[in-house]
C-alpha positions as CSV (number, residue, x, y, z in Angstrom):
1,M,34.2,-53.2,173.7
2,P,37.3,-51.7,175.5
3,T,38.3,-53.2,178.8
4,Y,40.5,-52.1,181.5
5,Q,41.8,-54.4,184.4
6,R,44.0,-53.9,187.4
7,E,44.8,-56.3,190.2
8,T,46.7,-55.7,193.4
9,T,47.3,-57.8,196.5
10,V,46.6,-55.9,199.7
11,D,48.3,-57.1,202.9
12,S,45.0,-56.9,205.0
13,P,42.2,-59.5,205.7
14,F,39.4,-59.9,203.2
15,E,36.7,-58.8,205.7
16,D,38.5,-55.5,206.2
17,V,39.1,-54.9,202.5
18,W,35.5,-55.8,201.7
19,A,33.9,-53.6,204.4
20,F,36.1,-50.7,203.3
21,H,35.0,-50.8,199.7
22,S,31.4,-51.4,200.6
23,R,30.9,-47.9,201.7
24,V,31.0,-44.6,199.9
25,S,33.7,-43.5,202.4
26,G,35.8,-46.3,200.7
27,L,35.2,-44.6,197.2
28,E,36.3,-41.3,198.7
29,G,39.4,-42.9,200.4
30,V,40.7,-44.4,197.3
31,T,40.1,-41.5,194.9
32,P,43.3,-39.5,194.2
33,D,43.1,-35.8,195.2
34,W,43.8,-34.7,191.6
35,L,40.7,-35.9,190.4
36,G,38.8,-33.4,192.7
37,L,36.1,-35.8,193.7
38,R,32.8,-34.5,195.3
39,V,30.1,-36.9,196.4
40,E,26.9,-35.0,195.7
41,R,24.4,-37.5,197.0
42,V,24.1,-41.2,197.8
43,I,20.6,-42.9,198.0
44,G,20.0,-46.3,199.1
45,P,17.7,-48.7,197.2
46,D,14.9,-47.9,199.7
47,G,15.3,-44.2,199.2
48,E,17.3,-43.7,202.5
49,A,19.9,-41.0,202.1
50,N,23.5,-41.9,202.8
51,P,23.1,-45.6,203.4
52,H,25.9,-47.3,205.4
53,V,26.6,-50.0,202.8
54,L,26.1,-49.8,198.9
55,E,23.6,-52.4,198.1
56,P,22.0,-53.1,194.7
57,G,19.9,-50.3,193.7
58,A,21.8,-47.6,195.5
59,E,22.6,-44.5,193.5
60,V,25.8,-42.5,193.8
61,A,26.0,-39.1,192.3
62,L,29.4,-37.4,192.1
63,S,31.4,-34.9,190.3
64,I,35.0,-34.7,189.4
65,R,37.3,-31.9,188.3
66,P,40.7,-33.3,187.3
67,F,43.6,-31.2,188.2
68,G,41.1,-28.4,189.1
69,V,40.7,-27.6,185.3
70,G,37.5,-27.0,183.3
71,P,33.9,-27.5,184.5
72,R,33.1,-30.3,186.9
73,Q,32.1,-33.4,185.2
74,H,29.0,-35.0,186.7
75,W,28.4,-38.8,187.0
76,T,25.8,-41.0,188.4
77,S,26.2,-44.7,189.0
78,V,23.9,-47.4,190.3
79,I,25.1,-50.5,192.2
80,T,23.5,-53.2,190.0
81,D,24.9,-56.4,191.6
82,R,26.6,-57.4,194.9
83,E,27.5,-60.9,196.1
84,R,29.5,-62.1,198.9
85,N,30.6,-65.8,199.5
86,A,33.1,-67.4,201.7
87,G,36.5,-65.7,200.9
88,S,35.2,-63.8,197.9
89,A,32.9,-61.0,197.0
90,Y,32.2,-58.3,194.3
91,F,29.9,-55.6,193.5
92,R,29.2,-53.9,190.2
93,D,28.1,-50.3,189.4
94,E,27.1,-49.1,186.1
95,M,27.0,-45.3,185.0
96,V,23.6,-44.2,184.2
97,Y,24.7,-40.6,183.6
98,G,28.1,-39.2,182.7
99,P,30.9,-38.7,180.2
100,F,31.1,-42.2,178.9
101,D,28.6,-43.9,176.4
102,R,29.0,-46.9,178.7
103,W,30.7,-47.8,181.9
104,E,30.4,-51.0,183.8
105,H,32.9,-51.4,186.8
106,T,33.2,-54.6,188.7
107,H,35.2,-54.5,191.9
108,S,36.2,-58.0,193.1
109,F,37.9,-59.2,196.2
110,H,39.4,-62.7,197.0
111,A,40.9,-63.9,200.1
112,D,44.6,-65.1,199.9
113,G,45.4,-66.2,203.4
114,D,45.8,-63.1,205.5
115,R,46.0,-60.8,202.4
116,T,43.3,-59.9,199.9
117,I,43.4,-59.7,196.0
118,L,41.7,-56.6,194.9
119,R,40.7,-56.5,191.2
120,D,39.0,-53.8,189.2
121,R,37.5,-54.5,185.8
122,V,35.9,-51.7,183.7
123,E,34.1,-52.3,180.4
124,Y,33.5,-48.9,178.7
125,E,32.5,-47.0,175.6
126,L,34.0,-43.6,174.9
127,P,31.5,-41.0,173.6
128,L,31.4,-39.6,170.0
129,G,30.9,-43.0,168.2
130,G,33.6,-43.7,165.6
131,L,35.7,-40.7,166.9
132,G,35.7,-42.2,170.4
133,D,36.7,-45.6,169.0
134,A,39.6,-43.9,167.2
135,I,40.9,-42.1,170.3
136,E,40.2,-45.0,172.7
137,P,44.0,-46.1,172.7
138,V,44.9,-42.7,174.1
139,S,42.5,-43.3,177.0
140,K,44.5,-46.1,178.5
141,P,47.2,-43.9,180.2
142,G,44.4,-42.0,182.0
143,F,42.8,-45.3,183.2
144,E,46.2,-46.5,184.3
145,A,47.1,-43.4,186.2
146,M,43.7,-43.3,188.0
147,F,43.7,-47.0,189.0
148,R,47.3,-47.3,189.9
149,A,46.5,-44.4,192.3
150,R,43.3,-46.0,193.6
151,H,45.2,-49.4,194.3
152,R,48.1,-47.5,196.0
153,L,45.7,-45.6,198.2
154,A,43.8,-48.8,199.0
155,K,47.0,-50.3,200.2
156,A,48.0,-47.3,202.2
157,R,44.7,-47.2,204.0
158,L,44.3,-50.8,204.6
159,E,47.8,-52.2,205.3
């Protein structure tokens, strides 16, 4: 299964980085403008609209329209796991509706003194079966551009 990973060190304390990424406003804050993100709804695990923190069971429905071209692409993810220990934490979201056959994104955070190591790992499957497998190598530049921008925005907002 194809996997994409990116790691960045943010010159900001672990607690601040973790808190920022634990909210839907963090997702909005690290999504580059060129993706045209629109958060359609956020529902907490207890059915509460717009929960303060994204806990396991929370559902996030969004749409994107990259570069303002074509129809909006709708995407729904569920937070499936979230764990915090002393100096490290992670949460995982899985796409339940959207453009990929499979998308599992693990966001992890590790304290490094007064800094924080931010790591994204995405395991995914493109649609269209064998054709998706054949075009998978050309998907890497898109992942790279998006996650490079996300990490740059995280640094800009948190440092």
